[in-house]
LUMDOFI-477198 format. One record per residue (C-alpha): residue in three letters; y, z, x; residue number from 1. Coordinates in nm, 2 decimals. Each point is the difference from the previous one (the first is absolute). Example, Ala and Ser with C-alpha at 12.3 -4.5 7.8 and 13.67 -1.06 7.14 Angstrom:
<r->ALA, y->-0.45, z->0.78, x->1.23, k->1> $
<r->SER, y->0.34, z->-0.07, x->0.14, k->2> $
***
This chain:
<r->UNK, y->0.95, z->-1.79, x->1.62, k->1> $
<r->UNK, y->-0.22, z->-0.19, x->-0.24, k->2> $
<r->UNK, y->0.08, z->0.09, x->-0.37, k->3> $
<r->UNK, y->-0.34, z->0.07, x->-0.07, k->4> $
<r->UNK, y->0.00, z->0.29, x->0.25, k->5> $
<r->UNK, y->0.31, z->0.14, x->-0.19, k->6> $
<r->UNK, y->-0.18, z->0.05, x->-0.30, k->7> $
<r->UNK, y->-0.23, z->0.30, x->-0.05, k->8> $
<r->UNK, y->-0.36, z->-0.09, x->-0.04, k->9> $
<r->UNK, y->-0.05, z->0.28, x->-0.24, k->10> $
<r->UNK, y->0.29, z->0.20, x->-0.18, k->11> $
<r->UNK, y->-0.02, z->0.28, x->-0.25, k->12> $
<r->UNK, y->0.31, z->0.05, x->-0.24, k->13> $
<r->UNK, y->0.00, z->0.31, x->-0.20, k->14> $
<r->UNK, y->-0.38, z->0.03, x->-0.05, k->15> $
<r->UNK, y->-0.11, z->0.28, x->-0.25, k->16> $
<r->UNK, y->-0.37, z->0.06, x->-0.09, k->17> $
<r->UNK, y->-0.07, z->0.29, x->-0.25, k->18> $
<r->UNK, y->-0.34, z->0.12, x->-0.10, k->19> $
<r->UNK, y->-0.08, z->0.22, x->-0.31, k->20> $
<r->UNK, y->-0.18, z->0.33, x->0.11, k->21> $
<r->UNK, y->-0.18, z->0.22, x->-0.26, k->22> $
<r->UNK, y->-0.07, z->0.35, x->0.06, k->23> $
<r->UNK, y->-0.35, z->0.05, x->-0.15, k->24> $
<r->UNK, y->-0.19, z->-0.19, x->-0.26, k->25> $
<r->UNK, y->0.26, z->0.08, x->-0.27, k->26> $
<r->UNK, y->0.31, z->0.08, x->0.21, k->27> $
<r->UNK, y->0.32, z->-0.19, x->-0.04, k->28> $
<r->UNK, y->0.06, z->-0.32, x->0.22, k->29> $
<r->UNK, y->0.27, z->0.04, x->0.26, k->30> $
<r->UNK, y->0.17, z->-0.30, x->0.18, k->31> $
<r->UNK, y->-0.02, z->0.03, x->0.37, k->32> $
<r->UNK, y->0.20, z->-0.23, x->0.23, k->33> $
<r->UNK, y->-0.22, z->-0.09, x->0.28, k->34> $
<r->UNK, y->0.25, z->-0.23, x->0.13, k->35> $
<r->UNK, y->0.37, z->0.05, x->-0.10, k->36> $
<r->UNK, y->0.25, z->-0.27, x->0.08, k->37> $
<r->UNK, y->-0.11, z->-0.12, x->0.34, k->38> $
<r->UNK, y->0.20, z->-0.27, x->0.20, k->39> $
<r->UNK, y->-0.13, z->-0.14, x->0.32, k->40> $
<r->UNK, y->-0.04, z->-0.33, x->0.19, k->41> $
<r->UNK, y->-0.25, z->-0.12, x->0.25, k->42> $
<r->UNK, y->0.07, z->-0.29, x->0.23, k->43> $
<r->UNK, y->-0.24, z->-0.25, x->0.11, k->44> $
<r->UNK, y->-0.20, z->0.13, x->0.29, k->45> $
<r->UNK, y->0.13, z->0.34, x->-0.04, k->46> $
<r->UNK, y->-0.20, z->0.31, x->-0.04, k->47> $
<r->UNK, y->0.13, z->0.28, x->-0.23, k->48> $
<r->UNK, y->-0.18, z->0.32, x->0.01, k->49> $
<r->UNK, y->0.01, z->0.24, x->-0.33, k->50> $
<r->UNK, y->-0.06, z->0.36, x->0.04, k->51> $
<r->UNK, y->0.00, z->0.32, x->-0.21, k->52> $
<r->UNK, y->-0.23, z->0.26, x->-0.13, k->53> $
<r->UNK, y->-0.28, z->-0.06, x->-0.23, k->54> $
<r->UNK, y->0.12, z->-0.08, x->-0.35, k->55> $
<r->UNK, y->0.34, z->-0.14, x->0.13, k->56> $
<r->UNK, y->-0.06, z->-0.35, x->-0.16, k->57> $
<r->UNK, y->-0.10, z->-0.19, x->0.32, k->58> $
<r->UNK, y->-0.31, z->-0.18, x->-0.13, k->59> $
<r->UNK, y->0.15, z->-0.05, x->-0.33, k->60> $
<r->UNK, y->0.31, z->-0.19, x->0.16, k->61> $
<r->UNK, y->-0.24, z->-0.21, x->0.23, k->62> $
<r->UNK, y->-0.19, z->-0.12, x->-0.32, k->63> $
<r->UNK, y->0.33, z->-0.08, x->-0.17, k->64> $
<r->UNK, y->0.12, z->-0.21, x->0.32, k->65> $
<r->UNK, y->-0.31, z->-0.22, x->-0.07, k->66> $
<r->UNK, y->0.05, z->-0.03, x->-0.37, k->67> $
<r->UNK, y->-0.34, z->0.21, x->-0.07, k->68> $
<r->UNK, y->0.19, z->0.28, x->-0.20, k->69> $
<r->UNK, y->0.30, z->-0.17, x->-0.17, k->70> $
<r->UNK, y->0.32, z->0.20, x->-0.03, k->71> $
<r->UNK, y->0.15, z->0.13, x->-0.31, k->72> $
<r->UNK, y->0.35, z->-0.06, x->0.16, k->73> $
<r->UNK, y->0.11, z->-0.18, x->0.27, k->74> $
<r->UNK, y->-0.17, z->-0.30, x->0.17, k->75> $
<r->UNK, y->-0.18, z->-0.11, x->0.32, k->76> $
<r->UNK, y->0.11, z->-0.33, x->0.17, k->77> $
<r->UNK, y->-0.23, z->-0.21, x->0.24, k->78> $
<r->UNK, y->0.20, z->-0.23, x->0.20, k->79> $
<r->UNK, y->0.29, z->0.04, x->-0.22, k->80> $
<r->UNK, y->-0.20, z->-0.08, x->-0.32, k->81> $
<r->UNK, y->-0.09, z->0.25, x->-0.27, k->82> $
<r->UNK, y->-0.36, z->0.12, x->0.02, k->83> $
<r->UNK, y->-0.20, z->-0.18, x->-0.26, k->84> $
<r->UNK, y->-0.18, z->0.20, x->-0.30, k->85> $
<r->UNK, y->-0.31, z->0.16, x->0.11, k->86> $
<r->UNK, y->-0.32, z->-0.23, x->-0.04, k->87> $
<r->UNK, y->0.19, z->-0.31, x->-0.08, k->88> $
<r->UNK, y->-0.09, z->-0.33, x->0.18, k->89> $
<r->UNK, y->0.32, z->0.04, x->0.21, k->90> $
<r->UNK, y->-0.09, z->0.34, x->0.09, k->91> $
<r->UNK, y->-0.34, z->-0.09, x->0.11, k->92> $
<r->UNK, y->0.14, z->-0.28, x->0.21, k->93> $
<r->UNK, y->0.24, z->0.23, x->0.17, k->94> $
<r->UNK, y->-0.27, z->0.25, x->0.08, k->95> $
<r->UNK, y->-0.12, z->-0.23, x->0.31, k->96> $
<r->UNK, y->0.34, z->0.08, x->0.15, k->97> $
<r->UNK, y->-0.03, z->0.38, x->-0.06, k->98> $
<r->UNK, y->-0.30, z->0.21, x->0.08, k->99> $
<r->UNK, y->-0.08, z->0.37, x->-0.03, k->100> $
<r->UNK, y->-0.21, z->0.21, x->0.26, k->101> $
<r->UNK, y->-0.15, z->0.30, x->-0.18, k->102> $
<r->UNK, y->-0.06, z->0.36, x->0.11, k->103> $
<r->UNK, y->-0.37, z->0.02, x->-0.06, k->104> $
<r->UNK, y->-0.17, z->-0.31, x->0.15, k->105> $
<r->UNK, y->-0.33, z->0.07, x->-0.15, k->106> $
<r->UNK, y->0.16, z->0.02, x->-0.35, k->107> $
<r->UNK, y->0.19, z->-0.34, x->0.06, k->108> $
<r->UNK, y->-0.32, z->-0.17, x->0.10, k->109> $
<r->UNK, y->-0.28, z->-0.13, x->-0.21, k->110> $
<r->UNK, y->-0.33, z->0.17, x->0.10, k->111> $
<r->UNK, y->-0.20, z->-0.29, x->-0.14, k->112> $
<r->UNK, y->0.16, z->-0.27, x->0.21, k->113> $
<r->UNK, y->-0.01, z->-0.05, x->0.39, k->114> $
<r->UNK, y->0.30, z->0.04, x->0.20, k->115> $
<r->UNK, y->0.03, z->-0.39, x->0.07, k->116> $
<r->UNK, y->-0.01, z->-0.06, x->-0.36, k->117> $
<r->UNK, y->0.27, z->0.26, x->-0.09, k->118> $
<r->UNK, y->0.23, z->-0.13, x->0.30, k->119> $
<r->UNK, y->-0.05, z->-0.37, x->-0.15, k->120> $
<r->UNK, y->0.08, z->0.09, x->-0.35, k->121> $
<r->UNK, y->0.37, z->-0.04, x->0.02, k->122> $
<r->UNK, y->-0.06, z->-0.35, x->0.15, k->123> $
<r->UNK, y->-0.22, z->-0.11, x->-0.30, k->124> $
<r->UNK, y->0.24, z->0.17, x->-0.25, k->125> $
<r->UNK, y->0.31, z->-0.17, x->0.11, k->126> $
<r->UNK, y->-0.18, z->-0.31, x->0.12, k->127> $
<r->UNK, y->0.16, z->0.03, x->0.33, k->128> $
<r->UNK, y->-0.28, z->-0.14, x->0.23, k->129> $
<r->UNK, y->-0.25, z->-0.27, x->-0.09, k->130> $
<r->UNK, y->-0.35, z->0.15, x->-0.06, k->131> $
<r->UNK, y->-0.15, z->-0.17, x->0.31, k->132> $
<r->UNK, y->0.25, z->0.17, x->0.22, k->133> $
<r->UNK, y->0.01, z->0.34, x->-0.15, k->134> $
<r->UNK, y->-0.27, z->0.16, x->0.23, k->135> $
<r->UNK, y->0.19, z->-0.10, x->0.30, k->136> $
<r->UNK, y->0.32, z->0.15, x->-0.14, k->137> $
<r->UNK, y->-0.19, z->0.33, x->-0.09, k->138> $
<r->UNK, y->-0.12, z->0.01, x->0.37, k->139> $
<r->UNK, y->0.35, z->-0.05, x->0.12, k->140> $
<r->UNK, y->0.13, z->0.30, x->-0.22, k->141> $
<r->UNK, y->-0.28, z->0.24, x->0.11, k->142> $
<r->UNK, y->0.08, z->-0.08, x->0.36, k->143> $
<r->UNK, y->0.35, z->0.07, x->-0.06, k->144> $
<r->UNK, y->-0.04, z->0.34, x->-0.14, k->145> $
<r->UNK, y->-0.28, z->0.10, x->0.26, k->146> $
<r->UNK, y->-0.31, z->-0.06, x->-0.20, k->147> $
<r->UNK, y->-0.33, z->-0.14, x->0.17, k->148> $
<r->UNK, y->-0.15, z->-0.32, x->-0.14, k->149> $
<r->UNK, y->-0.32, z->0.18, x->-0.06, k->150> $
<r->UNK, y->0.18, z->0.22, x->-0.24, k->151> $
<r->UNK, y->0.07, z->-0.28, x->-0.25, k->152> $
<r->UNK, y->-0.33, z->0.04, x->-0.17, k->153> $
<r->UNK, y->0.03, z->0.38, x->-0.05, k->154> $
<r->UNK, y->0.10, z->0.20, x->-0.31, k->155> $
<r->UNK, y->0.28, z->0.25, x->0.00, k->156> $
<r->UNK, y->-0.23, z->0.30, x->0.01, k->157> $
<r->UNK, y->-0.14, z->-0.14, x->0.32, k->158> $
<r->UNK, y->0.34, z->0.02, x->0.18, k->159> $
<r->UNK, y->0.19, z->0.30, x->0.13, k->160> $
<r->UNK, y->0.33, z->0.09, x->-0.18, k->161> $
<r->UNK, y->0.20, z->-0.17, x->0.27, k->162> $
<r->UNK, y->-0.20, z->-0.33, x->-0.02, k->163> $
<r->UNK, y->0.04, z->0.01, x->-0.37, k->164> $
<r->UNK, y->0.38, z->0.05, x->0.02, k->165> $
<r->UNK, y->0.01, z->-0.30, x->0.23, k->166> $
<r->UNK, y->-0.21, z->-0.21, x->-0.24, k->167> $
<r->UNK, y->0.25, z->0.10, x->-0.27, k->168> $
<r->UNK, y->0.30, z->-0.11, x->0.24, k->169> $
<r->UNK, y->-0.20, z->-0.33, x->0.07, k->170> $
<r->UNK, y->-0.02, z->-0.07, x->-0.36, k->171> $
<r->UNK, y->0.36, z->0.07, x->-0.06, k->172> $
<r->UNK, y->0.11, z->-0.24, x->0.27, k->173> $
<r->UNK, y->-0.24, z->-0.28, x->-0.11, k->174> $
<r->UNK, y->0.28, z->-0.14, x->-0.23, k->175> $
<r->UNK, y->0.26, z->0.00, x->0.28, k->176> $
<r->UNK, y->0.24, z->0.24, x->-0.20, k->177> $
<r->UNK, y->0.35, z->0.06, x->0.08, k->178> $
<r->UNK, y->-0.02, z->0.35, x->-0.12, k->179> $
<r->UNK, y->-0.25, z->0.28, x->0.05, k->180> $
<r->UNK, y->0.04, z->0.34, x->-0.21, k->181> $
<r->UNK, y->-0.21, z->0.26, x->0.19, k->182> $
<r->UNK, y->-0.08, z->0.32, x->-0.20, k->183> $
<r->UNK, y->-0.11, z->0.27, x->0.22, k->184> $
<r->UNK, y->-0.21, z->-0.26, x->0.20, k->185> $
<r->UNK, y->-0.12, z->0.23, x->0.26, k->186> $
<r->UNK, y->0.02, z->0.35, x->-0.14, k->187> $
<r->UNK, y->-0.40, z->0.01, x->-0.07, k->188> $
<r->UNK, y->-0.08, z->-0.10, x->0.37, k->189> $
<r->UNK, y->-0.03, z->0.21, x->0.30, k->190> $
<r->UNK, y->0.29, z->0.02, x->0.24, k->191> $
<r->UNK, y->-0.14, z->-0.22, x->0.29, k->192> $
<r->UNK, y->-0.09, z->-0.26, x->-0.28, k->193> $
<r->UNK, y->0.36, z->0.04, x->-0.16, k->194> $
<r->UNK, y->0.16, z->-0.11, x->0.34, k->195> $
<r->UNK, y->-0.23, z->-0.30, x->0.01, k->196> $
<r->UNK, y->0.08, z->-0.11, x->-0.35, k->197> $
<r->UNK, y->0.36, z->0.05, x->0.01, k->198> $
<r->UNK, y->0.03, z->-0.18, x->0.35, k->199> $
<r->UNK, y->-0.19, z->-0.29, x->-0.17, k->200> $
<r->UNK, y->0.22, z->-0.02, x->-0.30, k->201> $
<r->UNK, y->0.31, z->0.00, x->0.23, k->202> $
<r->UNK, y->-0.12, z->-0.28, x->0.21, k->203> $
<r->UNK, y->-0.12, z->-0.22, x->-0.29, k->204> $
<r->UNK, y->0.34, z->0.07, x->-0.17, k->205> $
<r->UNK, y->0.21, z->-0.11, x->0.30, k->206> $
<r->UNK, y->-0.25, z->-0.30, x->0.06, k->207> $
<r->UNK, y->0.02, z->-0.12, x->-0.34, k->208> $
<r->UNK, y->0.36, z->0.11, x->-0.11, k->209> $
<r->UNK, y->-0.12, z->0.18, x->-0.30, k->210> $
<r->UNK, y->0.22, z->0.27, x->-0.16, k->211> $
<r->UNK, y->-0.16, z->0.33, x->-0.09, k->212> $
<r->UNK, y->0.06, z->0.31, x->-0.21, k->213> $
<r->UNK, y->-0.19, z->0.29, x->0.17, k->214> $
<r->UNK, y->-0.06, z->0.28, x->-0.22, k->215> $
<r->UNK, y->-0.10, z->0.32, x->0.16, k->216> $
<r->UNK, y->0.03, z->0.39, x->0.01, k->217> $
<r->UNK, y->-0.07, z->-0.01, x->0.38, k->218> $
<r->UNK, y->0.34, z->-0.03, x->0.18, k->219> $
<r->UNK, y->-0.16, z->-0.07, x->0.34, k->220> $
<r->UNK, y->-0.15, z->-0.31, x->-0.12, k->221> $
<r->UNK, y->0.31, z->-0.11, x->-0.18, k->222> $
<r->UNK, y->0.21, z->0.05, x->0.31, k->223> $
<r->UNK, y->-0.24, z->-0.22, x->0.20, k->224> $
<r->UNK, y->0.01, z->-0.29, x->-0.25, k->225> $
<r->UNK, y->0.31, z->0.00, x->-0.22, k->226> $
<r->UNK, y->0.33, z->-0.18, x->0.08, k->227> $
<r->UNK, y->0.18, z->0.19, x->-0.27, k->228> $
<r->UNK, y->-0.09, z->0.31, x->-0.20, k->229> $
<r->UNK, y->0.05, z->0.11, x->-0.37, k->230> $
<r->UNK, y->-0.06, z->0.36, x->-0.09, k->231> $
<r->UNK, y->-0.11, z->0.08, x->-0.35, k->232> $
<r->UNK, y->0.02, z->0.32, x->-0.20, k->233> $
<r->UNK, y->-0.09, z->0.03, x->-0.36, k->234> $
<r->UNK, y->0.03, z->-0.39, x->-0.09, k->235> $
<r->UNK, y->0.33, z->-0.07, x->0.20, k->236> $
<r->UNK, y->0.09, z->-0.09, x->0.36, k->237> $
<r->UNK, y->0.20, z->0.28, x->0.15, k->238> $
<r->UNK, y->0.07, z->-0.16, x->0.35, k->239> $
<r->UNK, y->-0.05, z->-0.35, x->0.16, k->240> $
<r->UNK, y->0.06, z->-0.10, x->0.34, k->241> $
<r->UNK, y->-0.15, z->-0.18, x->0.32, k->242> $
<r->UNK, y->-0.31, z->0.17, x->0.11, k->243> $
<r->UNK, y->0.16, z->0.13, x->0.34, k->244> $
<r->UNK, y->0.31, z->0.14, x->-0.20, k->245> $
<r->UNK, y->-0.20, z->0.18, x->-0.26, k->246> $
<r->UNK, y->-0.24, z->0.18, x->0.26, k->247> $
<r->UNK, y->0.29, z->0.08, x->0.25, k->248> $
<r->UNK, y->0.27, z->0.10, x->-0.24, k->249> $
<r->UNK, y->-0.11, z->0.08, x->-0.35, k->250> $
<r->UNK, y->0.26, z->0.08, x->-0.25, k->251> $
<r->UNK, y->-0.14, z->0.09, x->-0.32, k->252> $
<r->UNK, y->-0.14, z->0.36, x->0.00, k->253> $
<r->UNK, y->-0.33, z->-0.12, x->-0.13, k->254> $
<r->UNK, y->-0.03, z->-0.27, x->0.25, k->255> $
<r->UNK, y->0.08, z->0.26, x->0.28, k->256> $
<r->UNK, y->-0.28, z->0.22, x->-0.15, k->257> $
<r->UNK, y->-0.26, z->-0.30, x->0.04, k->258> $
<r->UNK, y->0.11, z->-0.11, x->0.34, k->259> $
<r->UNK, y->-0.01, z->0.36, x->0.14, k->260> $
<r->UNK, y->-0.35, z->0.03, x->-0.11, k->261> $
<r->UNK, y->-0.13, z->-0.29, x->0.23, k->262> $
<r->UNK, y->-0.16, z->0.14, x->0.29, k->263> $
<r->UNK, y->0.12, z->-0.10, x->0.34, k->264> $
<r->UNK, y->-0.25, z->0.02, x->0.28, k->265> $
<r->UNK, y->0.06, z->0.29, x->0.25, k->266> $
<r->UNK, y->0.26, z->0.16, x->-0.22, k->267> $
<r->UNK, y->-0.02, z->0.29, x->-0.25, k->268> $
<r->UNK, y->0.15, z->-0.08, x->-0.34, k->269> $
<r->UNK, y->0.32, z->0.18, x->0.08, k->270> $
<r->UNK, y->0.27, z->-0.01, x->-0.26, k->271> $
<r->UNK, y->-0.21, z->-0.14, x->-0.26, k->272> $
<r->UNK, y->0.12, z->0.00, x->-0.34, k->273> $
<r->UNK, y->-0.22, z->0.18, x->-0.25, k->274> $
<r->UNK, y->0.04, z->-0.12, x->-0.36, k->275> $
<r->UNK, y->-0.04, z->0.29, x->-0.26, k->276> $
<r->UNK, y->-0.22, z->-0.06, x->-0.31, k->277> $
<r->UNK, y->-0.18, z->-0.30, x->-0.13, k->278> $
<r->UNK, y->0.14, z->-0.33, x->-0.11, k->279> $
<r->UNK, y->0.14, z->0.04, x->-0.38, k->280> $
<r->UNK, y->-0.21, z->-0.12, x->-0.28, k->281> $
<r->UNK, y->0.12, z->-0.36, x->-0.07, k->282> $
<r->UNK, y->-0.03, z->0.06, x->-0.38, k->283> $
<r->UNK, y->0.26, z->0.30, x->0.04, k->284> $
<r->UNK, y->0.23, z->-0.15, x->0.24, k->285> $
<r->UNK, y->0.27, z->0.25, x->0.15, k->286> $
<r->UNK, y->0.37, z->-0.08, x->-0.11, k->287> $
<r->UNK, y->0.22, z->-0.15, x->0.22, k->288> $
<r->UNK, y->-0.15, z->-0.08, x->0.35, k->289> $
<r->UNK, y->-0.39, z->0.02, x->-0.04, k->290> $
<r->UNK, y->-0.03, z->0.15, x->0.35, k->291> $
<r->UNK, y->0.24, z->0.29, x->-0.05, k->292> $
<r->UNK, y->-0.25, z->0.27, x->-0.09, k->293> $
<r->UNK, y->-0.16, z->-0.04, x->0.34, k->294> $
<r->UNK, y->0.33, z->-0.10, x->0.21, k->295> $
<r->UNK, y->0.15, z->0.25, x->0.24, k->296> $
<r->UNK, y->0.34, z->-0.17, x->-0.04, k->297> $
<r->UNK, y->0.03, z->0.00, x->-0.38, k->298> $
<r->UNK, y->0.33, z->0.07, x->-0.16, k->299> $
<r->UNK, y->0.11, z->0.01, x->-0.36, k->300> $
<r->UNK, y->0.06, z->-0.38, x->-0.01, k->301> $
<r->UNK, y->-0.36, z->-0.06, x->0.10, k->302> $
<r->UNK, y->-0.11, z->0.19, x->-0.32, k->303> $
<r->UNK, y->0.22, z->-0.20, x->-0.24, k->304> $
<r->UNK, y->0.05, z->-0.36, x->0.16, k->305> $
<r->UNK, y->-0.25, z->-0.26, x->0.09, k->306> $
<r->UNK, y->0.09, z->-0.14, x->0.34, k->307> $
<r->UNK, y->0.02, z->-0.36, x->0.04, k->308> $
<r->UNK, y->-0.15, z->-0.21, x->0.29, k->309> $
<r->UNK, y->0.31, z->-0.09, x->0.19, k->310> $
<r->UNK, y->0.07, z->-0.17, x->0.33, k->311> $
<r->UNK, y->0.08, z->0.26, x->0.27, k->312> $
<r->UNK, y->-0.01, z->-0.23, x->0.30, k->313> $
<r->UNK, y->-0.08, z->-0.36, x->0.07, k->314> $
<r->UNK, y->-0.34, z->-0.07, x->-0.12, k->315> $
<r->UNK, y->-0.04, z->0.38, x->-0.11, k->316> $
<r->UNK, y->-0.01, z->0.15, x->-0.34, k->317> $
<r->UNK, y->-0.06, z->0.36, x->-0.12, k->318> $
<r->UNK, y->0.01, z->0.16, x->-0.35, k->319> $
<r->UNK, y->0.13, z->0.35, x->0.07, k->320> $
<r->UNK, y->0.33, z->0.16, x->-0.10, k->321> $
<r->UNK, y->0.01, z->0.22, x->0.32, k->322> $
<r->UNK, y->-0.08, z->-0.32, x->0.21, k->323> $
<r->UNK, y->0.28, z->-0.22, x->-0.15, k->324> $
<r->UNK, y->0.25, z->0.27, x->0.01, k->325> $
<r->UNK, y->-0.06, z->0.07, x->0.39, k->326> $
<r->UNK, y->0.02, z->-0.37, x->0.06, k->327> $
<r->UNK, y->0.31, z->-0.05, x->-0.19, k->328> $
<r->UNK, y->0.16, z->0.31, x->0.18, k->329> $
<r->UNK, y->-0.11, z->-0.16, x->0.35, k->330> $
<r->UNK, y->0.15, z->-0.35, x->-0.10, k->331> $
<r->UNK, y->0.33, z->0.17, x->-0.10, k->332> $
***
């Protein structure tokens, strides 16, 4: 195999991002770890799905992988090299290879510019296509995402939600990136439109061999598009494996609860795992395993010791005392 395919396209090593949260106008500032020691790799052409409840740190992690939110600890590597500092010429040059697809396409687009002008912006910013040929390239991109030529002169408010998201994706593809980070790209769309956009993303990714980090709380969508899945809870990855393995045989109690909530056509949600309570306040993180107050398997060790993300099988990791003990006993 060619050596460049052995090197991860994007790699996170011990990423930590902390925010200061103040309760009230004169309240004391409390540090909150939105991302707490994340390690992961994405290979060229691979799609990694990142799932978890709201507030688990998914979006912050996505921005950190692009260098938009610099880490306080750890580092992100792109093609084996450390991510340049934010807003430096080196970082701006690298942005052509990494693009972000936002959750709200109307907020991501400039309402004063036409769709064709916005799709063509990366071509001008990164000087990728000579000016006389930009119109042709914009037309190609619009066709690739299913937009009609007559929509080129329209403004964002004149398009539907699905059409606006297609325009955002066309703009992201303009620079021929190697990596797309998609943050809840279909959550604001109708179900029928979601399927169209997801299928389009998958086809474009396979055609152009683009790596993708797909962030979502919708497990049905993630199962349809991701090669591997990382499950996040309160800033940490608690389980990671191939998509098929995660959805067929989840190991971590939190992953089991998420997977059991996915509806299956023609079947009742029998055996569904119902989590008790709400996610903990990140500013007042529980001791030991952060999931233990809601976990049906919690033991004394879970309340005092933080579980490490360990390999439990080939290509599979989990951060759970009960899982690693069970796997160790099976191996013995």
